[in-house]
N, C-alpha and C positions, 0 to 999 in steps of 0.2 A: 504494500500500500504506500502511496505517496501523499504527502501533506501539502495543501495549497493554502497560502495565506493571502486573502484579498484585502488590499488597502484602497481607500483610507478607512473602510469600515472595520478593518482588523477582524475579519471573519475567516475562520479556518475550516477546512473540510478534508477528509481523507477519501481518496479515490484510487482505483486500480491504475497501474501504469498503462499508458496508452489511451486513457480516457480523453475525450474531447474537452478542451478548455472551456468552451462556451457552455456545454452541457453541465460541466462541473460548477460553473458560476450560477447557472439556473438552479441547480440542485441545492446550492448553498443559500439561495434567496438573494443573490447579488445581481443587481440590474446592470445589464450591458446592452447598449443600443444595438439592435440587430433586427433587420427587416426581412432578410431573405431565407430565414430558417436554418442558416448554416451552410449555404451553398457557396459563399465566398464572393458573391457578385456585388453586394451593396457596399462593402468596404466600411461599414459603420462600426464594427465591433473591435476597433483597435484598442489594445491594452498594452501596458508596459511591463515586460518581464524583467523585474529588478534583480532576481536571484533564481538560479536553477536553469534547467534546460527543457526546451520543448522541441518537438519535431514539427517544423512549419516551413512553408514556402514563402515566396515574396509577393504573392498575388495581392494586387491593389495597394502595394506599399512601394514608395520610392526608396532609393538607396540610403538616403539620409535617415528616413524613419526606421528602416530595417537595422541600420548600424546603431541607432539610438536605443534599440531593444524593443521597438514597437512590433507587435504581431497581431494578426487577425485571430481572435479567439476561436472562431469557428473552424479555422484551418490549422489549429495547433493541437498537438497531442502531448500529453504529459509524459516526460521522460524521467523526472527527478522531483524532489521536493521543490516547491516554487514559492516565490513572493511575487504577486502580481498586483499592479496598481491600475485601478479603473479610472480613466480620465473623467474629469468633471463635465457634465452636460451643460450646455449654454442655453439660456433663455432668449426670448426675442429681443430683450434689452441688452444682450451681450454679456450679462452677468452670469457667473457660475451658479448653477442650481444645486441645491443640497442633494446629497445622495439619498436614495430610497433606503429606509431602515432595513437592514438585512435580517433574515430569519431563516433558520434551517428548515427547509420545506419537507424533504423526504425523510420521514422518521423510519428508522430501521427496526423491524420487529425481530424476534428471535429466529434462529435458523430453521429452515424447512425440515432439516433432519430431526430437530427436536420435536416436531409435530408428528412426522410419519414414522419415526423409529427405523430400526433395521429390518431388513427382510433377507431371507435366504433365497438363493437362486434355485427354484424348484418350479419351473413353468408347468402349466396344465397339459401341455403336449410334450412329447419327447420322441427322439429318433433313435432307433437301435439298428446298427449294421449287423447283419446276420449272414453267415455262410451255411447254407443248407446242404445236406447230403443229397445228391441227385437220386431219383428212384431207380430201383433195379427190380428184376423179377422176384427177388427174395424180399424186397422192401418197396412195395408199390402202393403204399397208403395214399389217400387223396392229397392233393396239393395243399388244401387248407389245413388239414390235420398235420401235415409235415411242417407247415409254417407255425402252427400253434405249439408244436413240440419244440421247435427251435427257440421260440420266445420263452417257453418255460425253462429250457436249459440255460438260456442267457440270464434269466432273472429267477433264481431258485426260490426266493421268498414271496414272489408275487402270485396273485390269483390268475387263473386262466382267463385271458382276455375274451371279450365278445366282439361281435362285428354287426353292423346294421346297414352296410352300404352295398347294395347289389352290384353297382358298377365295379366295385373292387373285385368281386368274384368273377365277373365277366373277363376282366383283364388279367387276373392272377396267373393262369397257366402260361400265358404268353410272356408276361413280365419275368417270371421265374426262369424260363428257358432262355429268353433272349439275354438275360443278365448272367447266364451261366450259374444260376442258383446263388448269386451274391447280391443281396438286396438290402434296402433300408426300409424298415417298417415304422410308420408314424402311429404312435399310440396316444389316445386321449385318456388322461387319467380320470378316475371317477370323481364326480363333484362332491361326493362324501367319501370318507376314509374307507368305509366298508364296501364300496362299489368297485367292481373290477374295471380295469382299463378296457378301452375299445380300440380295435384296429380301424383306422380311418383311411389309410392309404398304404400302398406298397410301391416303392420306387426302385428302379434298377441301379445297382452300384452303391457306392458309399456316398450318401448326401448329408451325412450328419453335421457337416460344417455349415450347412445352410438351414438354419432354423429361425424363422422370423415370426413375430406376432405384431398385430396392429391394434393400437388403442384408439378409440374413436369417441369424441364428445359430440353428440348430435344436438346442437343448440338450435333454438328457434330462429336466431339470426345468423349464427356462424357455426360451421362444422369444422372441427379440428381433428387432425390425425397425427399419430406418433408411431413410427416404425421402430421396433425394438428387436435387437439381436438377442434371441432367447438363450444363446450359448454363453453370453456374457452379461446380459441384463442391461446393456447400454442402449441409449436412444441414438439411432444412427440417422434419422431423418424426420422432419416435421413439416406439416403443411396445413393450411386452413383456407376456407373459402366461404363466401356467403351461401347460405342454404337456398337452393333454387326455388324452394317453396315460397319465398318472399313475394314472388310475382302473384301468388294466390292469396296473399294476406300477410301483414307484418306481425301479427300476434296469433296465439293459439286459438282464440275464439273465432277469428275470421277464417282460420283454416278448417276448423270444425264445420263452420257454415259452408265453406267451399266444398268440403268432402261430401256434403249431402246433395250436391247438384250433379245429376247425370253420372258422368264418368269421373267425377271429382276425386274420389278416393284413390282410384288407380293412378290418376294424374299426379296427385301429391306423393304417392309412393314412388312413382317413377322419377320424380324430381329429386327426392332426397337420395335415392339410390344413385342417380347420376352425379350428385354432388360428392357422395362417398367415393364413387369410382374415379372421379377427377382427382381426389386427394390420393387415392391408391396409386394412380398413374404417376403423380408428381413425386411421391416419396420413393417409388420403385425406380424411377429414372435417376433420382439423386444418387442412389447407391448401385445402380446398374444391376437390378435383379428383375425377375418377372413377377407379376401379381400371383402366379401359381406357386411361387416360393413361400408365400405367406401361409403359415400352418394354423393360425388361430386368430380370431378377431374378437376383442373384448370391447363392448360399446356401452354407452350410458346416455340417456336423454330423459327429458321430462316425460310424463305419462302420455301426453298427446303425441310427441315425436316418436316414442316407441311404438304406439299403436299404428301410426301412419307408415312407419318403416315396415312393419309386419303385415300391413294391409288390413288391420282390424278397424272396424267402424267405430269412431269416437263419439257417435251421436249422443249417447246418454251421459257422457262425461260433462257435457254442458248443461244438462237439465237436472234440476233438483230431484233426487238427493245426490246427484253427481257420482255416478257409478261407472267405473271403467270395466272393460270386458274382462280383464284379468290384471293381477299385480305381479305375478311371477310368470315371466315369459319363457316360452319353450326354447331349448337349444336348437337352432335352426341352421341347416346347411346354407351357407352364404349364396351359393349358386342358385338356389331356389328363389331368392329375392332379386337375382340379377346382379349381385355384387361380384366384381371382378376378383376371382380367387380360384384356387384349385377346387374342383367339384366336391372334394371331401371336407373342405374347410368349414368349421362350425362358427357361427356368430352367436355370442352370448350377450344378452342385454341384462344390465343390472335391474333388479326388481323395483317396482314402484311402491309407494305407500298409499297414495290416494290419487284422486283425479288430477290434482294440480301439483302434487309433490311426487316427483319421479325418481328414476334411477340415478339421475345426475347428482341429486342431493345425497342419496344413499352412498354413492361412490365417493363423494367428498368426505362425508362423515366417516366412512370406512377408512379412507386414506389417512386422515388425521387422528384416528383412534380416539375420537371423542367418546365412544362407547366403552372405553377402558380407562377413562380419566375421571377422578373424583371432583375436579374443578368445575364449577358452574360455568358453562360456556354458551355463548351466543354465536352460532355458525351462520354466516350470511353469504349466500351465493347471489351476486349481483349480475343480473342479466335481463333479457326481455321478460322472462317469467321469473321474477325474483322469488327465491325460496329461502326460508329461514328455519333454524332449529335451535331450541334452547333445551339444556339439560346436562346430564353427565352420565356416568357409568350405571346409574340406577334407573334413570328415566329420561325420556326425550319427548318433546312435543314439537311438532312442525306445522308450518303454514306456508302458503304461497300467495303472492300478490303480483298482479300484472303491472310491471313497471314500464313496459313498452321498450322499444329498441334504441332509445336515445343514447344509452351508454355504449352501444356498439355501432353508433353512427347513423342509425335509422331515425327518420323524422327530423333530422337536422339538415338544413339546406346544403351545407358543405360538409356534412358528416361522412365519415368513412371508417373502415377498419384500420387497425394499426399497421398500415403498410408504408412503404417509402413515400415521403412527402407529407405525411399526416403530421399536423401540429400536435406535439406530445407534451410540450411545456411552454409556459407563457408568463411573462411578467409585464407590468405596465408602470411607467414612471409616474409618480403621483402628481407631478406638476406639468410636465409636457404632455402627458397621456399618450406618449409614444410607446409602441410595443417592443418587447423582446421575445422573439419567436424561435423556438427550437423544434425542428422536425425530425422525424425518423430518417436515419441515413444522411442527415444534414444536407438535404437538397431543397430547392425552392418549394414553398408550401403549395399543396393542392387541396387540402381539406383538413378536417378536425377529427381526431379519434377520441375515445372516451376519456382517457387521462387528460388530454388537452382541453376537452370541454369543461371538465371540473376546474382545471387551472384557470381558464379564461373567465368563467363565471365568478370564481372566488376573487380574482384580481380586479375585475370590473366593479364588483361589490365593494371591496375594500377601498378602491380609489374614488368611490362616489359617482362612478360613471352610470351605474344602474342603482335603483333603489331596492329595498327588500321584496318588492312585488315583481321584480324583474323588468321594470320599465326604465328606459333611458332618461337621464336627466335632460330636461328641455332647456336648462339654463346654461349648459356648457357649449360654448362656441368652439368647435374644433372640426377640422376637415374630415376626420375619421368618424365623427358622429353625424349621421345624416339620415334622411328619410329615403328608404329604398323600396323595392317592389313588395317586400313583406313587412312594410312599416319601418320603424326606427331600427337602425343597425349601427354596428361598429365595424370599421374596415380593419381587419387583421393584417391583410397584405394587399397592396395595390396590384393591379394587373401586371405592371412592369416587373414586379418582384415575385410574381407567382408562377408556378410551373405551367399552368394552362392559359396564362395570359389574361385571366379575368380576376376581378377583385374577389378575395376570400373574405367573407363577412360572417358575423353572428348577429342574428336579428331577434326581435322580441318574440317572434313565433318560436324560434329555437329555444329561447330562454323559458318560455311557457312549457314547452315539451320537457325540458330538463327538470323544471320545478315539479311537474306532475309525476315524473319518474321517481325523483328522489323523495317526494312526498309519500308516494305509495310504499316505498321501501321503509321509510322511517315509521309510518303508521303501522306497518306490519310488525316491526320490532316491538313497538309500544303495546299493541294489542296482544301479541303473543305472551309477552312478559306479564301483563296484567292478568291474563287468563290463568297463570300459575301463581298469582299473588306476589309478583316481584316487580322490581324496577331496575333501571340501568346500574344503580349503585351496588346491587347484589351480585353483579357479574364478576367472575374471576378472570375470564378471557373473552375476547371477541376474535373470531377467526374469519378472515376475509377471503372469499373464494370468488370464482368467476373468471371469464376470459381475460379480463384486465385486472383481476384482483391483486396481482403482484405489483401493479404499476400505479395503484391509487395513491395519490399524495394525501397522506392522512390529515394534515392540518387543513388543507383546502376542502377535503371532503366533509370535515366537521364544520368548516366555515359556511358551507352552503346548506348544511342540515341533512346530508346524506348519511352520516355516521353519528352516533351518540357522543356527546362531549363528556368523556370519562378519562381517567388517567391514561396517557398514551402507552405506557409500558404494558397495558393489558391487551394490546392489539397484536395479532399475529397475521402474517401474510401466507396464504396457502397457494394462491394462483388458481389455475384451472383444476379445481378439486375433482371434477368429473373425470378429466383425462388422467390425473394422477392416480385416482382410484383404479382405473382400468390398467394403468401401467403396473401398479403394485400387484394386482391380481394376475396379470400376465407373467410376472416374474416369480411370485411366491404362491403356490397352490394352497398352502396352509392358511395364509392370510386371506386368500380368496374364499376359502370355506367358511370364514368367519362372517361373511356378508349377511348370513341369515340372522346372526345375533343383532345386527344393526336394524334390519327391517322389523324384527320382533319387538324391539325396544321402543320404536317410534310410534307415537299417537298423533293423529292428524287433527288440526283445528281448521274448520272452514271459515275463512275471513268473510266470505260473501254473506254468511248467515249471522255475523257478529255486528250488532249495531254500533259498538264502540269504534270499529275500524273506520267507518265513514266520518265520525266525529274527529278522530285523530288525523285522518287524511286531509280534511278541510283545514285543520289547524296547521298542517305541515306545508301548505301551499304558500310558503313565504320563505325568504332567505335570511336566516336559516329556519326560523319558526316563529309563529305568532307568540308563543310563550318563551320569551328570551331567558327565563330562569332555567330552562333546560340547557342553555348554551352559555354558561358563565364566562368561559375563557374567550368566546367570540365577542361577547359584550365588552369585556375588558380590553381586548386588543384592537377593537374597531377604531380606525382613524381615517375617516373619509376625507378626501381633498376638499378644499374650500371652493 
């Protein structure tokens, strides 16, 4: 780790060697004038490196500036401990403006390993290379029996395996002889310790070095995939994509409605399968393998997403008393669904709890071992279908609230997933109201991802550019604050500084969508805690999950009222708990078998039937909340510009 000291604020931060200097300043809460997201074209982020070494070019710097130690922060990477001076900004009158008070923004939670613990490498599938004795007139037992005998000889203490794949029997005689009786058998271990393994495929030759599993998080807005080498347990490729079902509705309710129209159910199933297949193709191309090399798929999604993937009609999930077709989903050959994989590959879906609390939340709780911990924990999965759990090793209560897709870029005019060019961090100067923009991959901005959205709203609120209702101040005369096609807006990046050549803005419509999303989440926490006679002060831990759960800026999320205002050391970052749970289960069959403990401990609370939820929701449609006593630290630190 390298230490950077920023002057004149005298703020220090530790970062990894190679970290981008502009990103480090943003993380430390230090304002640096930067319009272009880190692309190096605006030349505004000049800083003076007074001590230490950075790796940097001469872009936008003349020889005299470079010799004097000036560097573009966005083009500089940290090589050693540094002392960096931020030049003073100048006002219209030519006088130096005071520096924005610095504050450490990204609060580090405890390590991921502390939450998920250790796991042993014991995947649910295994490959065994076998050399069979060829048949003779004296030993002409059937091919299948010969294979079974070889498996028993190779594994003396295991039960005789079963098989249930007719295609394997059709190919078995030819595979054995063409491979000269040297084959690799793929065995699927029993989902319970007492169950025998199943033969799911026989491959010619020794293919034991190629054993891969795929973890999939089937989100309402985003689908994520993780390819894992099951011989080592290492993640070797990742990919994500928007769920193609979005064209049929942005939330689960609209998709249930769509599924009831004509061929709607089959259309929705085809779209999510196509999305998964696209992810499979991407990860396989990354490591140059074939989709048929994947031996097992572990997936998790909310109850509606799981139903739609399997082609189960979700009609009654939407209607009171909200009953799904099933909560424990069958182990399904992936090929039957149209998923690109070997015909023998099984797809496992994590079980659901209720209509709106699905396998994604079970996978997350399973991954962080909340069901084994005595500490009272609030588990929050922030996404389109926000899901929350409160409890510990003795009991757990869960609920779901439809937050909408704002946190994943949906419903925001320039919203996007966390891809290259997405604004991921933002600061605003309290006097000039000029932005500091950080984008993913440090290129010109083209949109706003979830973490960027939270940062922007918190900064605009603290600077007095917007009021607690999400309305722009009409008294501020500034070229970036204007009336646009969606009403009042703030220009984050002018077209000349943006990737697509058009202004990137955030409007009051965007702010309203964000406020509704965070209001639904906060109301869900309050209602769930009240249902068990508790409040936020009773919590020992808050675990943050979701697609961007690891990237949430804790202070800013509290500032806008997305997270409760409690001591910061109680927060843990889990990230994509759904994907992590699938990964743990793919690597450790014993941990996988514990999933039933999770689903049996969880009791569901239907927020739609709880009158307190709507009261809490209406109170939360404010930044941060209408009841400011719930946010004492926000009240204390609020310093809007004049």
